[in-house]
C-alpha positions, -999 to +999 in steps of 0.1 A: +380-218+024+368-183+016+347-166+042+329-135+031+303-110+042+277-105+015+270-070+028+305-056+020+320-080-005+345-108-004+380-110+010+409-103-013+436-122+006+450-156-003+439-171+030+406-175+049+395-140+060+364-121+069+357-088+051+342-063+075+331-028+064+356-030+036+385-042+057+399-077+056+406-096+088+424-129+090 
């Protein structure tokens, strides 16, 4: 499942991550 923040964009990692201020956290 992809988790993303619509304010900064989606994650670009092949696993569930949250994109925060342009950084991806798993």
